[in-house]
Phi, psi and omega in degrees: 000318180296324179299316179297318182293328182292342181256019182305318183296338182275348182276124181286165178300318180300317179294324178294319179296319178295319180296317179297319180292322176299317179297320178298318179299315180296312182296327178293323177294320176297320178299321180298319179296318180294326178296325178301325180285339178057226182269005184305312180302320178291322179295319178298315180297317179298318179294319178297319178294318180295318179297317178299319179295318179295320180295321177295316180297316179299318179300317180293318180297318180294324176295320179296319178297317180298319179295317179295320179295323176294324178294322177297315179300317180298315181293322177296322177294321178293325176296315179301316179297320180294320179295324177296317180295321179299314179298321180296314180294323178296323177293320181293329180297335181288343184240021181288157182261342181204173182294326181300316179294321180297315180296320180298316178292326178296320177296321179295319179295317179299318180297316181293324177295321176296321178298318179298318177299317179295317179298317179296324178296316179296319179299318178299317179296315180299316181295324177297315179296322179299312181296321179297314180290327178294326176295317179296320179299315181298316179296317181294322179294323177294317178296317180299318179297318178297316182294324178293322176295315178301317181296316178301317180295315180295319180295318179298317179296316180294317179299323180295316179295316180298318180299320182290330187248357187302312183298315180297317182295317179299319178297320180292322179295324177295318177297318180300314180297320181296316180290319180302327183297337182258002179258132182299149186305314183298316181290322179295319178298318179296317179302312182294325178294316179297317180300317182292333180270344182276134184299322181261007178075012181267116177256335180241120183226155179275165170271119182234124181053045177065021181226160176294131180287358179258307183252352175068018174280147182294143179247128181302149181306317181297321179293325177294323177296319178298321180294316181291334180287337177056040180264341178205160178283123181242134179247154178294130182287350180263312185249348176083005179285152178282132184256137176229158182273170184300326183298318178296321179296315182297321182292315179063152182217024180290000000 
């Protein structure tokens, strides 16, 4: 490749134009293969991103349910502890020496009963949240299963298209690299920039019926003569595409 680049100065404008047009033909064929795939690669990527998001969400929901279930167990243990204390205070009431001690124990019993009511209220709230989150988990798992099925189908479809065109595409990429090797860096960069900005990927177009083959604007006669002389690289003053004459187009170099 370096050897080819070292001879850039020896390559005439005409040869550069032929090389650019050859590269355009190859790249257009690659574009056709990519068009066959359509939006499948993007759809596959979107599904993979959505699945990753659903899996993360499911993981978080399950952790939240686990935390709530632990809270329920904790509150049930606190209820048990409170009931033990109530029994203890009730036993102590049987052996009190005066009303003051009896009233004090009654207050402790009342407090523990209030605590039990509060614990039961919290358990009810936790259980409600658990059921609510479990419904969301079930819905998310169903959606996840659907998305995984969709992904498998899209991947199979994409793999089939890639399998059918892989050999041809690899050959075209090799041709593209071979042609790129003889085009000077500055010109190649300009070609790729024009291609990336062009809706149809055409950076090199012919003059057809006195007009640019890319944007169809009229080209003055003198400019057409300059294009046919192949003495310099000429671009369309309207769309910026590189212009070549019909003879180069007819010969073709794919």
